[in-house]
RODO-528319 format. One record per residue (C-alpha): x, y, z negated. Coordinates in steps of 0.25 Angstrom, whole numbers. Layout:
<sites>
+-------+-------+-------+
:     u :     v :     w :
+-------+-------+-------+
:     X :     Y :     Z :
...
+-------+-------+-------+
</sites>
This chain:
<sites>
+-------+-------+-------+
:     u :     v :     w :
+-------+-------+-------+
:   150 :   250 :   410 :
:   165 :   249 :   410 :
:   166 :   257 :   396 :
:   155 :   247 :   390 :
:   164 :   235 :   396 :
:   176 :   241 :   390 :
:   170 :   244 :   377 :
:   165 :   230 :   376 :
:   178 :   225 :   379 :
:   185 :   233 :   368 :
:   176 :   230 :   358 :
:   175 :   215 :   361 :
:   191 :   215 :   361 :
:   192 :   223 :   348 :
:   181 :   212 :   342 :
:   191 :   201 :   347 :
:   203 :   207 :   342 :
:   197 :   209 :   328 :
:   191 :   196 :   327 :
:   204 :   188 :   331 :
:   213 :   197 :   322 :
:   203 :   194 :   310 :
:   203 :   179 :   313 :
:   218 :   179 :   315 :
:   220 :   188 :   301 :
:   212 :   178 :   293 :
:   221 :   166 :   291 :
:   212 :   154 :   287 :
:   221 :   147 :   276 :
:   214 :   137 :   269 :
:   220 :   135 :   255 :
:   227 :   122 :   254 :
:   218 :   113 :   244 :
:   226 :   108 :   233 :
:   221 :    98 :   222 :
:   229 :    96 :   209 :
:   229 :    84 :   201 :
:   235 :    85 :   187 :
:   239 :    74 :   176 :
:   248 :    70 :   166 :
:   257 :    57 :   167 :
:   257 :    49 :   154 :
:   260 :    35 :   151 :
:   247 :    27 :   151 :
:   247 :    24 :   136 :
:   248 :    39 :   133 :
:   234 :    42 :   141 :
:   225 :    36 :   131 :
:   233 :    42 :   120 :
:   230 :    56 :   124 :
:   216 :    52 :   128 :
:   208 :    46 :   117 :
:   195 :    45 :   126 :
:   203 :    36 :   134 :
:   197 :    43 :   147 :
:   210 :    50 :   152 :
:   203 :    63 :   153 :
:   216 :    72 :   151 :
:   222 :    69 :   165 :
:   232 :    58 :   162 :
:   240 :    50 :   171 :
:   247 :    37 :   166 :
:   253 :    33 :   180 :
:   259 :    40 :   192 :
:   268 :    36 :   203 :
:   273 :    39 :   217 :
:   273 :    28 :   227 :
:   275 :    31 :   242 :
:   266 :    41 :   246 :
:   257 :    40 :   234 :
:   256 :    47 :   219 :
:   248 :    38 :   211 :
:   243 :    44 :   198 :
:   234 :    34 :   187 :
:   227 :    42 :   177 :
:   218 :    54 :   176 :
:   221 :    68 :   185 :
:   214 :    81 :   185 :
:   212 :    88 :   199 :
:   211 :   103 :   201 :
:   213 :   113 :   212 :
:   223 :   120 :   206 :
:   236 :   117 :   198 :
:   233 :   116 :   183 :
:   218 :   119 :   187 :
:   211 :   121 :   173 :
:   197 :   124 :   180 :
:   185 :   117 :   179 :
:   187 :   112 :   193 :
:   198 :   102 :   188 :
:   194 :    88 :   191 :
:   197 :    76 :   180 :
:   201 :    64 :   188 :
:   199 :    51 :   179 :
:   210 :    40 :   177 :
:   213 :    34 :   190 :
:   224 :    30 :   199 :
:   226 :    41 :   211 :
:   236 :    41 :   221 :
:   239 :    54 :   228 :
:   246 :    55 :   243 :
:   260 :    61 :   242 :
:   267 :    66 :   255 :
:   281 :    70 :   259 :
:   278 :    84 :   256 :
:   273 :    81 :   242 :
:   282 :    89 :   231 :
:   285 :    85 :   218 :
:   288 :    93 :   206 :
:   292 :    92 :   192 :
:   292 :   102 :   180 :
:   297 :    99 :   166 :
:   293 :   108 :   154 :
:   295 :   122 :   158 :
:   304 :   119 :   171 :
:   299 :   124 :   184 :
:   293 :   113 :   195 :
:   305 :   106 :   202 :
:   303 :    98 :   214 :
:   306 :    83 :   214 :
:   307 :    72 :   223 :
:   296 :    62 :   225 :
:   304 :    51 :   219 :
:   308 :    59 :   207 :
:   292 :    62 :   206 :
:   289 :    47 :   206 :
:   300 :    44 :   196 :
:   293 :    54 :   186 :
:   280 :    48 :   188 :
:   285 :    35 :   186 :
:   291 :    39 :   173 :
:   279 :    46 :   168 :
:   270 :    33 :   170 :
:   279 :    25 :   163 :
:   278 :    34 :   151 :
:   291 :    40 :   151 :
:   287 :    54 :   156 :
:   274 :    62 :   154 :
:   270 :    74 :   164 :
:   260 :    81 :   171 :
:   257 :    78 :   186 :
:   251 :    88 :   196 :
:   248 :    84 :   211 :
:   245 :    95 :   220 :
:   236 :    88 :   231 :
:   232 :    93 :   245 :
:   224 :    85 :   255 :
:   226 :    72 :   247 :
:   241 :    73 :   247 :
:   250 :    78 :   236 :
:   256 :    91 :   238 :
:   264 :    91 :   225 :
:   266 :    83 :   213 :
:   270 :    90 :   200 :
:   276 :    83 :   187 :
:   275 :    91 :   174 :
:   283 :    88 :   161 :
+-------+-------+-------+
</sites>
């Protein structure tokens, strides 16, 4: 009787130890779900110069600005689940004014030509967006968004 209880106790202990070690070793790490919004900022008079159908199906924005904790983009965008997504899962988002929430943790980057990405301030990013909206510059914009908040804003020329 004592041997049976001892065997049951040892087996139960072994089972519990194995179960807890498997659970402890299996880290449940959910992947951060990011959405990437991409567009090209051009002056409004150029949008329809490039788009003969006048439907802005090329993902061109004609106005972008930062005010407070909002980044506003007017024009067309593409939305994908990866950076520079070329799969069929990319969604074209028609011409409209959209606002994105930015936080203190939002990072801003810029790259020109073959240069590597450089981190810039929110104020400097706002100046570039203002100049691009007025037709002085033309560049690509990529927003990395998680849970409705912009994590990174990248400007490419």
